[in-house]
Z-matrix of the N, CA and C atoms (Angstrom, degrees):
N
C 1 1.388
C 2 1.572 1 110.62
N 3 1.365 2 109.00 1 136.63
C 4 1.426 3 114.50 2 -177.82
C 5 1.508 4 107.26 3 -79.33
N 6 1.395 5 117.91 4 142.73
C 7 1.420 6 119.16 5 173.84
C 8 1.613 7 103.67 6 -128.23
N 9 1.326 8 110.85 7 129.55
C 10 1.498 9 118.79 8 -179.30
C 11 1.524 10 108.44 9 -120.72
N 12 1.303 11 120.04 10 107.56
C 13 1.370 12 123.39 11 -173.77
C 14 1.544 13 108.51 12 -96.55
N 15 1.265 14 120.02 13 -24.43
C 16 1.444 15 127.22 14 -176.11
C 17 1.487 16 108.77 15 -125.87
N 18 1.245 17 122.80 16 120.18
C 19 1.454 18 123.42 17 175.84
C 20 1.556 19 115.01 18 -77.08
N 21 1.294 20 115.62 19 -44.88
C 22 1.572 21 118.97 20 -178.82
C 23 1.590 22 106.94 21 -99.36
N 24 1.346 23 108.58 22 129.09
C 25 1.549 24 113.86 23 -179.66
C 26 1.491 25 110.46 24 -112.59
N 27 1.379 26 117.71 25 -11.53
C 28 1.482 27 123.94 26 -171.10
C 29 1.581 28 117.58 27 60.90
N 30 1.270 29 114.52 28 2.61
C 31 1.482 30 122.63 29 -171.84
C 32 1.570 31 102.65 30 -76.08
N 33 1.288 32 119.26 31 -23.26
C 34 1.617 33 126.65 32 178.98
C 35 1.396 34 115.43 33 -82.92
N 36 1.397 35 117.01 34 -10.51
C 37 1.456 36 117.40 35 -171.91
C 38 1.539 37 114.15 36 -66.49
N 39 1.341 38 112.22 37 -13.29
C 40 1.507 39 117.25 38 -178.60
C 41 1.499 40 110.72 39 -95.20
N 42 1.319 41 117.78 40 12.10
C 43 1.557 42 123.51 41 173.94
C 44 1.528 43 110.93 42 83.84
N 45 1.302 44 114.70 43 17.81
C 46 1.513 45 122.77 44 175.89
C 47 1.543 46 110.82 45 -121.40
N 48 1.368 47 113.92 46 156.56
C 49 1.455 48 122.89 47 177.70
C 50 1.537 49 105.09 48 -135.02
N 51 1.328 50 112.96 49 153.27
C 52 1.488 51 123.96 50 -178.91
C 53 1.476 52 109.61 51 -88.45
N 54 1.328 53 114.59 52 134.05
C 55 1.438 54 118.19 53 169.36
C 56 1.570 55 111.89 54 -88.87
N 57 1.296 56 118.37 55 -178.85
C 58 1.446 57 121.17 56 -166.47
C 59 1.597 58 105.14 57 -79.79
N 60 1.329 59 116.53 58 -15.18
C 61 1.465 60 115.78 59 178.94
C 62 1.572 61 107.65 60 -97.01
N 63 1.270 62 118.71 61 8.30
C 64 1.604 63 117.45 62 -179.50
C 65 1.462 64 117.00 63 95.35
N 66 1.367 65 118.48 64 -17.29
C 67 1.474 66 126.14 65 179.08
C 68 1.582 67 111.95 66 -62.37
N 69 1.131 68 116.19 67 144.00
C 70 1.475 69 115.15 68 175.30
C 71 1.483 70 111.83 69 -105.20
N 72 1.327 71 120.59 70 138.51
C 73 1.517 72 122.98 71 -177.61
C 74 1.523 73 101.36 72 -137.34
N 75 1.469 74 104.17 73 151.21
C 76 1.536 75 114.78 74 175.42
C 77 1.509 76 109.73 75 -59.83
N 78 1.215 77 118.23 76 151.36
C 79 1.473 78 122.25 77 179.13
C 80 1.518 79 112.85 78 -71.20
N 81 1.395 80 113.87 79 -13.57
C 82 1.460 81 115.06 80 175.45
C 83 1.621 82 108.97 81 -101.06
N 84 1.327 83 116.64 82 10.64
C 85 1.501 84 122.40 83 175.34
C 86 1.510 85 111.42 84 -57.05
N 87 1.310 86 122.26 85 145.41
C 88 1.421 87 120.67 86 179.60
C 89 1.431 88 112.98 87 -63.82
N 90 1.293 89 123.54 88 -30.59
C 91 1.423 90 122.25 89 179.84
C 92 1.615 91 110.50 90 -71.20
N 93 1.331 92 109.54 91 -39.52
C 94 1.541 93 114.03 92 -178.51
C 95 1.497 94 106.66 93 -68.68
N 96 1.373 95 120.87 94 -38.80
C 97 1.460 96 123.15 95 176.33
C 98 1.580 97 109.72 96 -56.76
N 99 1.220 98 116.84 97 -50.54
C 100 1.498 99 123.02 98 177.64
C 101 1.501 100 109.20 99 -55.57
N 102 1.207 101 114.30 100 -49.24
C 103 1.700 102 115.28 101 -177.61
C 104 1.470 103 108.45 102 -66.44
N 105 1.435 104 119.01 103 -27.77
C 106 1.466 105 122.82 104 -176.17
C 107 1.616 106 103.87 105 -75.85
N 108 1.305 107 115.15 106 -38.85
C 109 1.579 108 115.57 107 -177.79
C 110 1.528 109 105.33 108 -68.15
N 111 1.392 110 125.53 109 -43.65
C 112 1.332 111 127.13 110 179.90
C 113 1.539 112 107.94 111 -57.56
N 114 1.273 113 116.20 112 -47.28
C 115 1.588 114 119.48 113 -179.68
C 116 1.515 115 108.63 114 -60.70
N 117 1.204 116 115.65 115 -42.96
C 118 1.658 117 118.32 116 178.93
C 119 1.439 118 107.08 117 -65.71
N 120 1.244 119 126.70 118 -47.32
C 121 1.403 120 130.08 119 171.49
C 122 1.576 121 113.31 120 -43.63
N 123 1.370 122 110.04 121 -52.45
C 124 1.566 123 119.22 122 -176.53
C 125 1.585 124 102.92 123 -63.43
N 126 1.199 125 120.11 124 -43.15
C 127 1.497 126 119.07 125 -174.06
C 128 1.489 127 113.67 126 -69.57
N 129 1.394 128 116.19 127 -27.75
C 130 1.552 129 122.21 128 174.25
C 131 1.388 130 108.31 129 -68.32
N 132 1.312 131 113.81 130 -41.95
C 133 1.615 132 118.19 131 -176.36
C 134 1.516 133 103.07 132 -68.14
N 135 1.367 134 124.62 133 -33.39
C 136 1.583 135 123.72 134 -179.51
C 137 1.508 136 102.51 135 -64.69
N 138 1.335 137 128.34 136 -34.68
C 139 1.401 138 125.50 137 175.55
C 140 1.336 139 114.56 138 -74.13
N 141 1.319 140 122.22 139 -41.91
C 142 1.511 141 122.20 140 170.47
C 143 1.514 142 118.02 141 -54.38
N 144 1.295 143 114.58 142 -34.53
C 145 1.316 144 122.38 143 176.62
C 146 1.453 145 121.60 144 -62.91
N 147 1.452 146 109.31 145 -21.61
C 148 1.502 147 116.14 146 173.05
C 149 1.645 148 113.10 147 -62.70
N 150 1.263 149 112.01 148 -17.65
C 151 1.512 150 122.33 149 -171.10
C 152 1.566 151 108.75 150 -107.75
N 153 1.393 152 115.68 151 -13.92
C 154 1.447 153 119.92 152 -179.60
C 155 1.461 154 112.22 153 -93.54
N 156 1.393 155 114.23 154 160.67
C 157 1.408 156 122.27 155 171.84
C 158 1.462 157 112.86 156 -141.66
N 159 1.335 158 117.37 157 174.76
C 160 1.471 159 122.94 158 166.45
C 161 1.476 160 112.38 159 54.58
N 162 1.332 161 112.54 160 -133.38
C 163 1.530 162 121.16 161 -173.78
C 164 1.575 163 111.87 162 -63.54
N 165 1.296 164 114.51 163 -37.56
C 166 1.582 165 114.81 164 179.02
C 167 1.419 166 109.23 165 -74.57
N 168 1.347 167 124.60 166 -38.47
C 169 1.446 168 118.45 167 169.96
C 170 1.507 169 115.92 168 -55.31
N 171 1.326 170 115.22 169 -46.46
C 172 1.333 171 121.93 170 175.55
C 173 1.560 172 119.05 171 -55.22
N 174 1.314 173 110.06 172 -40.62
C 175 1.454 174 118.49 173 179.35
C 176 1.715 175 109.59 174 -69.87
N 177 1.334 176 110.88 175 -38.73
C 178 1.484 177 114.98 176 178.83
C 179 1.562 178 112.18 177 -71.04
N 180 1.339 179 112.82 178 -30.38
C 181 1.404 180 112.66 179 173.73
C 182 1.410 181 114.25 180 -68.02
N 183 1.379 182 121.92 181 -32.16
C 184 1.466 183 128.04 182 173.62
C 185 1.488 184 112.11 183 -67.61
N 186 1.446 185 118.32 184 -35.52
C 187 1.396 186 122.71 185 174.92
C 188 1.309 187 107.96 186 -62.21
N 189 1.338 188 118.34 187 -53.41
C 190 1.579 189 120.77 188 178.86
C 191 1.451 190 117.85 189 -48.38
N 192 1.392 191 109.68 190 -43.74
C 193 1.525 192 113.61 191 175.98
C 194 1.522 193 112.51 192 -67.11
N 195 1.347 194 116.75 193 -34.09
C 196 1.481 195 117.12 194 175.46
C 197 1.376 196 112.21 195 -65.83
N 198 1.369 197 119.30 196 -39.46
C 199 1.486 198 123.10 197 -178.55
C 200 1.495 199 112.58 198 -63.26
N 201 1.272 200 112.12 199 -27.21
C 202 1.570 201 118.62 200 177.74
C 203 1.378 202 107.25 201 -68.48
N 204 1.452 203 115.38 202 -49.38
C 205 1.432 204 124.83 203 -179.41
C 206 1.610 205 111.07 204 -56.91
N 207 1.325 206 111.10 205 -42.26
C 208 1.491 207 117.13 206 -178.37
C 209 1.508 208 111.34 207 -70.79
N 210 1.329 209 118.89 208 -34.54
C 211 1.499 210 125.51 209 170.57
C 212 1.507 211 110.12 210 -59.88
N 213 1.350 212 113.87 211 -45.02
C 214 1.528 213 117.78 212 177.35
C 215 1.510 214 108.82 213 -62.09
N 216 1.345 215 120.66 214 -47.24
C 217 1.464 216 124.35 215 173.92
C 218 1.479 217 110.22 216 -46.72
N 219 1.352 218 119.00 217 -51.29
C 220 1.389 219 123.80 218 -174.50
C 221 1.633 220 114.41 219 -64.91
N 222 1.352 221 102.57 220 -32.28
C 223 1.622 222 108.93 221 -174.99
C 224 1.566 223 108.24 222 -76.86
N 225 1.235 224 122.81 223 -5.65
C 226 1.434 225 119.98 224 176.08
C 227 1.494 226 108.05 225 -126.22
N 228 1.383 227 116.45 226 96.08
C 229 1.398 228 116.12 227 -176.41
C 230 1.515 229 117.63 228 -74.83
N 231 1.424 230 117.59 229 -24.96
C 232 1.415 231 117.63 230 -179.60
C 233 1.642 232 110.47 231 -93.12
N 234 1.285 233 110.01 232 176.31
C 235 1.526 234 113.19 233 177.96
C 236 1.461 235 117.80 234 -78.03
N 237 1.300 236 120.28 235 -5.08
C 238 1.426 237 126.32 236 -174.30
C 239 1.505 238 118.93 237 67.75
N 240 1.388 239 114.35 238 5.03
C 241 1.423 240 116.84 239 178.90
C 242 1.614 241 115.45 240 -56.29
N 243 1.294 242 108.04 241 -45.02
C 244 1.559 243 115.32 242 -174.43
C 245 1.480 244 108.29 243 -61.22
N 246 1.394 245 119.72 244 -29.46
C 247 1.489 246 120.83 245 -175.93
C 248 1.668 247 108.20 246 -98.63
N 249 1.227 248 117.06 247 -0.75
C 250 1.426 249 123.24 248 174.96
C 251 1.566 250 115.47 249 74.00
N 252 1.361 251 115.49 250 40.82
C 253 1.403 252 121.38 251 178.48
C 254 1.543 253 106.32 252 -146.79
N 255 1.175 254 115.57 253 161.95
C 256 1.612 255 123.67 254 175.10
C 257 1.492 256 108.71 255 -117.18
N 258 1.304 257 106.53 256 117.06
C 259 1.685 258 115.90 257 178.76
C 260 1.492 259 112.59 258 -71.26
N 261 1.251 260 113.00 259 149.13
C 262 1.546 261 122.69 260 178.54
C 263 1.529 262 105.63 261 -59.44
N 264 1.274 263 118.35 262 132.22
C 265 1.367 264 125.39 263 171.63
C 266 1.506 265 112.10 264 -124.56
N 267 1.212 266 117.03 265 137.85
C 268 1.559 267 121.87 266 174.35
C 269 1.488 268 109.20 267 -60.97
N 270 1.256 269 116.95 268 128.55
C 271 1.466 270 120.90 269 179.98
C 272 1.509 271 112.36 270 -87.86
N 273 1.361 272 110.76 271 133.65
C 274 1.555 273 112.62 272 -177.83
C 275 1.594 274 106.92 273 -59.05
N 276 1.190 275 122.49 274 -22.94
C 277 1.484 276 117.64 275 -179.07
C 278 1.624 277 110.79 276 -60.43
N 279 1.233 278 118.94 277 -24.32
C 280 1.477 279 123.99 278 -179.79
C 281 1.646 280 105.56 279 -65.22
N 282 1.365 281 114.83 280 -33.48
C 283 1.467 282 113.62 281 179.01
C 284 1.541 283 110.88 282 -69.25
N 285 1.355 284 116.65 283 -32.31
C 286 1.406 285 121.52 284 178.99
C 287 1.584 286 105.72 285 -67.10
N 288 1.340 287 117.21 286 -35.57
C 289 1.534 288 114.77 287 -178.17
C 290 1.392 289 109.01 288 -64.83
N 291 1.420 290 117.97 289 -38.62
C 292 1.428 291 123.61 290 -178.43
C 293 1.553 292 110.04 291 -57.30
N 294 1.332 293 109.00 292 -50.26
C 295 1.553 294 116.23 293 -176.22
C 296 1.488 295 108.73 294 -60.12
N 297 1.270 296 121.32 295 -40.34
C 298 1.436 297 122.16 296 -177.77
C 299 1.620 298 109.83 297 -68.86
N 300 1.241 299 118.69 298 -35.45
C 301 1.537 300 125.98 299 174.32
C 302 1.495 301 104.97 300 -66.73
N 303 1.315 302 122.42 301 -46.27
C 304 1.535 303 118.99 302 177.82
C 305 1.437 304 111.66 303 -59.80
N 306 1.383 305 120.08 304 -45.56
C 307 1.470 306 122.51 305 -179.75
C 308 1.539 307 108.29 306 -62.84
N 309 1.256 308 119.51 307 -43.37
C 310 1.587 309 121.55 308 -179.11
C 311 1.613 310 114.11 309 -64.26
N 312 1.296 311 114.61 310 -38.12
C 313 1.503 312 120.51 311 177.65
C 314 1.515 313 115.50 312 -79.39
N 315 1.392 314 113.08 313 -32.11
C 316 1.449 315 122.47 314 -175.76
C 317 1.567 316 113.61 315 -69.71
N 318 1.339 317 115.49 316 -26.91
C 319 1.359 318 120.47 317 -167.41
C 320 1.631 319 114.98 318 -66.62
N 321 1.323 320 112.13 319 -34.38
C 322 1.430 321 115.03 320 -179.11
C 323 1.681 322 114.63 321 -90.87
N 324 1.302 323 115.58 322 -6.51
C 325 1.461 324 121.72 323 -175.10
C 326 1.554 325 110.77 324 -67.15
N 327 1.239 326 109.93 325 146.27
C 328 1.632 327 121.72 326 175.02
C 329 1.501 328 99.61 327 -68.79
N 330 1.333 329 108.35 328 141.73
C 331 1.514 330 113.39 329 177.78
C 332 1.558 331 114.00 330 -60.33
N 333 1.220 332 115.38 331 154.46
C 334 1.543 333 117.19 332 -179.91
C 335 1.569 334 106.18 333 -93.02
N 336 1.292 335 110.08 334 128.74
C 337 1.522 336 113.10 335 174.83
C 338 1.530 337 111.76 336 -131.34
N 339 1.364 338 112.73 337 19.64
C 340 1.510 339 124.94 338 -176.73
C 341 1.414 340 108.20 339 -165.89
N 342 1.337 341 116.69 340 153.58
C 343 1.499 342 115.32 341 160.52
C 344 1.376 343 110.81 342 -66.24
N 345 1.420 344 117.02 343 158.31
C 346 1.446 345 123.85 344 -175.48
C 347 1.520 346 106.26 345 -117.52
N 348 1.282 347 116.75 346 151.36
C 349 1.450 348 117.90 347 176.49
C 350 1.585 349 105.18 348 -96.70
N 351 1.302 350 114.99 349 153.76
C 352 1.453 351 122.58 350 -178.28
C 353 1.469 352 109.39 351 -73.12
N 354 1.367 353 122.37 352 76.39
C 355 1.387 354 124.17 353 -171.93
C 356 1.484 355 108.21 354 -154.41
N 357 1.345 356 116.10 355 -172.47
C 358 1.537 357 120.91 356 173.44
C 359 1.506 358 105.76 357 111.66
N 360 1.445 359 116.68 358 -142.62
C 361 1.323 360 121.33 359 -177.17
C 362 1.539 361 110.97 360 -60.36
N 363 1.361 362 121.82 361 154.04
C 364 1.545 363 126.27 362 -176.87
C 365 1.607 364 108.61 363 -54.23
N 366 1.336 365 114.58 364 -45.62
C 367 1.534 366 116.94 365 178.33
C 368 1.576 367 108.65 366 -57.22
N 369 1.359 368 117.93 367 -47.61
C 370 1.357 369 121.41 368 -176.94
C 371 1.600 370 110.05 369 -57.53
N 372 1.421 371 115.06 370 -52.72
C 373 1.378 372 118.09 371 -172.09
C 374 1.560 373 104.96 372 -62.70
N 375 1.208 374 121.74 373 -43.97
C 376 1.488 375 121.87 374 -176.41
C 377 1.640 376 110.89 375 -64.14
N 378 1.326 377 112.70 376 -38.84
C 379 1.570 378 113.14 377 170.94
C 380 1.541 379 113.82 378 -62.19
N 381 1.336 380 121.05 379 -36.10
C 382 1.354 381 122.34 380 171.27
C 383 1.293 382 117.39 381 -58.93
N 384 1.349 383 117.22 382 -45.39
C 385 1.553 384 126.30 383 -179.03
C 386 1.572 385 105.90 384 -60.87
N 387 1.286 386 113.19 385 -44.59
C 388 1.523 387 116.85 386 -175.66
C 389 1.518 388 107.11 387 -72.44
N 390 1.323 389 121.19 388 -28.17
C 391 1.460 390 124.95 389 178.27
C 392 1.607 391 108.39 390 -62.72
N 393 1.367 392 111.17 391 -49.92
C 394 1.506 393 117.35 392 179.06
C 395 1.489 394 107.13 393 -59.14
N 396 1.117 395 122.63 394 -45.15
C 397 1.590 396 124.00 395 179.92
C 398 1.426 397 111.33 396 -59.03
N 399 1.367 398 113.38 397 -46.30
C 400 1.593 399 116.89 398 178.77
C 401 1.463 400 106.75 399 -57.03
N 402 1.460 401 114.71 400 -45.37
C 403 1.499 402 111.95 401 -179.82
C 404 1.399 403 120.67 402 -62.63
N 405 1.336 404 116.36 403 -29.10
C 406 1.409 405 120.79 404 170.48
C 407 1.534 406 110.94 405 -61.24
N 408 1.364 407 112.95 406 -52.60
C 409 1.438 408 122.07 407 177.43
C 410 1.451 409 115.41 408 -46.88
N 411 1.409 410 111.83 409 -46.08
C 412 1.485 411 121.02 410 176.69
C 413 1.701 412 108.07 411 -62.71
N 414 1.207 413 120.08 412 -45.73
C 415 1.466 414 118.42 413 176.32
C 416 1.486 415 112.49 414 -61.06
N 417 1.451 416 110.89 415 -39.69
C 418 1.542 417 108.90 416 179.41
C 419 1.634 418 112.94 417 -67.33
N 420 1.277 419 115.32 418 -34.87
C 421 1.420 420 116.92 419 175.53
C 422 1.549 421 114.98 420 -64.98
N 423 1.398 422 114.13 421 -40.74
C 424 1.484 423 120.32 422 179.47
C 425 1.562 424 102.82 423 -62.40
N 426 1.262 425 113.60 424 -50.81
C 427 1.502 426 119.05 425 -176.70
C 428 1.661 427 105.89 426 -52.89
N 429 1.244 428 118.89 427 -53.16
C 430 1.461 429 121.72 428 -178.00
C 431 1.513 430 111.98 429 -59.09
N 432 1.320 431 113.91 430 -34.65
C 433 1.496 432 116.77 431 178.76
C 434 1.540 433 113.42 432 -69.40
N 435 1.340 434 113.62 433 -23.76
C 436 1.495 435 119.18 434 171.36
C 437 1.413 436 116.63 435 -64.70
N 438 1.254 437 122.45 436 -32.78
C 439 1.361 438 127.03 437 175.74
C 440 1.447 439 119.85 438 -62.26
N 441 1.361 440 128.18 439 107.61
C 442 1.422 441 130.95 440 -161.71
C 443 1.514 442 111.40 441 -53.34
N 444 1.305 443 120.47 442 -38.76
C 445 1.584 444 115.56 443 -174.52
C 446 1.671 445 112.83 444 -92.46
N 447 1.358 446 112.79 445 9.99
C 448 1.431 447 117.53 446 175.86
C 449 1.524 448 108.68 447 -96.78
N 450 1.270 449 117.11 448 142.25
C 451 1.535 450 125.75 449 172.44
C 452 1.528 451 106.39 450 -114.29
N 453 1.257 452 113.66 451 133.22
C 454 1.547 453 124.64 452 174.96
C 455 1.444 454 112.37 453 -133.12
N 456 1.177 455 119.71 454 132.13
C 457 1.438 456 131.42 455 178.49
C 458 1.577 457 99.56 456 -61.95
N 459 1.475 458 116.66 457 121.43
C 460 1.447 459 114.28 458 176.98
C 461 1.520 460 121.18 459 -64.79
N 462 1.328 461 114.44 460 -19.27
C 463 1.560 462 122.12 461 173.61
C 464 1.551 463 110.27 462 -62.12
N 465 1.435 464 117.17 463 -28.16
C 466 1.448 465 116.38 464 -175.52
C 467 1.515 466 116.64 465 -63.24
N 468 1.385 467 112.68 466 -47.99
C 469 1.434 468 120.24 467 174.90
C 470 1.576 469 113.55 468 -59.39
N 471 1.362 470 111.89 469 -46.51
C 472 1.481 471 120.58 470 -177.42
C 473 1.539 472 108.20 471 -59.77
N 474 1.289 473 116.72 472 -46.39
C 475 1.422 474 125.81 473 -179.48
C 476 1.603 475 111.52 474 -56.65
N 477 1.354 476 113.42 475 -50.57
C 478 1.460 477 118.95 476 175.68
C 479 1.578 478 115.62 477 -58.78
N 480 1.395 479 111.49 478 -42.68
C 481 1.374 480 111.69 479 175.24
C 482 1.519 481 120.45 480 -66.55
N 483 1.314 482 114.51 481 -32.08
C 484 1.465 483 117.54 482 172.22
C 485 1.489 484 111.09 483 -72.81
N 486 1.311 485 119.69 484 -33.79
C 487 1.374 486 126.51 485 -174.45
C 488 1.583 487 106.79 486 -62.05
N 489 1.399 488 114.30 487 -46.05
C 490 1.440 489 117.19 488 -175.24
C 491 1.542 490 107.50 489 -66.53
N 492 1.420 491 121.46 490 -32.03
C 493 1.347 492 120.02 491 178.88
C 494 1.516 493 112.82 492 -68.83
N 495 1.364 494 114.85 493 -38.78
C 496 1.415 495 126.17 494 179.15
C 497 1.731 496 105.44 495 -59.19
N 498 1.289 497 109.09 496 -48.95
C 499 1.493 498 108.41 497 -177.63
C 500 1.516 499 117.16 498 -66.78
N 501 1.359 500 115.66 499 -29.53
C 502 1.452 501 122.40 500 169.84
C 503 1.451 502 110.36 501 -61.99
N 504 1.296 503 124.16 502 -41.23
C 505 1.482 504 130.57 503 -176.10
C 506 1.485 505 104.33 504 -70.15
N 507 1.382 506 118.99 505 -51.86
C 508 1.438 507 121.82 506 -175.08
C 509 1.630 508 109.40 507 -65.47
N 510 1.359 509 116.40 508 -29.55
C 511 1.469 510 118.68 509 -179.58
C 512 1.638 511 105.31 510 -64.53
N 513 1.331 512 107.65 511 -46.59
C 514 1.580 513 109.84 512 -179.30
C 515 1.349 514 114.51 513 -66.52
N 516 1.400 515 119.85 514 -36.83
C 517 1.462 516 125.56 515 168.01
C 518 1.490 517 110.08 516 -48.63
N 519 1.287 518 115.73 517 -52.92
C 520 1.450 519 120.78 518 -175.42
C 521 1.514 520 114.32 519 -62.90
N 522 1.330 521 110.64 520 -14.85
C 523 1.628 522 113.18 521 177.14
C 524 1.418 523 103.58 522 -102.22
N 525 1.266 524 119.16 523 66.04
C 526 1.483 525 125.29 524 -179.80
C 527 1.485 526 116.37 525 40.31
N 528 1.343 527 113.23 526 64.81
C 529 1.484 528 125.13 527 -169.72
C 530 1.495 529 115.24 528 38.47
N 531 1.356 530 112.02 529 37.96
C 532 1.552 531 112.23 530 169.89
C 533 1.570 532 105.49 531 103.86
N 534 1.204 533 119.78 532 -26.70
C 535 1.545 534 120.87 533 -171.39
C 536 1.525 535 109.64 534 -69.63
N 537 1.318 536 119.65 535 -20.75
C 538 1.452 537 122.48 536 174.18
C 539 1.556 538 114.65 537 -102.74
N 540 1.394 539 115.11 538 14.74
C 541 1.484 540 114.58 539 -178.20
C 542 1.622 541 110.30 540 -67.39
N 543 1.252 542 111.29 541 145.43
C 544 1.531 543 116.23 542 175.83
C 545 1.395 544 107.30 543 -86.17
N 546 1.455 545 118.66 544 119.13
C 547 1.407 546 124.25 545 -173.10
C 548 1.605 547 109.20 546 -88.28
N 549 1.232 548 119.47 547 144.41
C 550 1.339 549 126.42 548 169.77
C 551 1.434 550 112.67 549 -70.98
N 552 1.243 551 126.03 550 132.78
C 553 1.463 552 128.49 551 178.28
C 554 1.512 553 103.99 552 -125.47
N 555 1.481 554 114.73 553 102.75
C 556 1.340 555 123.15 554 -178.09
C 557 1.528 556 111.91 555 -52.21
N 558 1.308 557 120.59 556 132.43
C 559 1.520 558 122.98 557 174.25
C 560 1.536 559 114.05 558 65.69
N 561 1.266 560 119.11 559 19.73
C 562 1.431 561 123.74 560 -175.17
C 563 1.532 562 105.48 561 -64.79
N 564 1.373 563 119.36 562 124.22
C 565 1.433 564 120.88 563 175.56
C 566 1.560 565 113.01 564 -67.89
């Protein structure tokens, strides 16, 4: 368990932040940007959970924990072998858990016959917002992975991709199983 005795360290005053392996990176570094987007997505899910209950709230709580694991994975770019420890890595099985949840929640949804606007019930709107932040986190991770000297667990981008799909399905579910979705009307005056 992590123990934080002091919240401010002053070590970031120079525009850098520490990774989990002790390395310092600029706060504008691609890895730090990806970690920040994941953190922002997690915070948006925390707000969405204010409107969720029961099974959906439990699912979102698990996703929040997964996102913390994912952030820890991103925070340690090396394998830890040189320092004699093994860093936390997001397990690909978590992707399977998301796919099962997508299938479970998608079965009762009204069929889509139009694009939908990110609106409707408060829970739906917050889930759509979280979905867009997750999409940004995914783009940041894909960009990070394009940098030759960077190493990224392949499960990270896959997890974020499935998570955005899950959040889309959950947002529709929160809109009366899709019956109260706000449909896009092209060119509407």
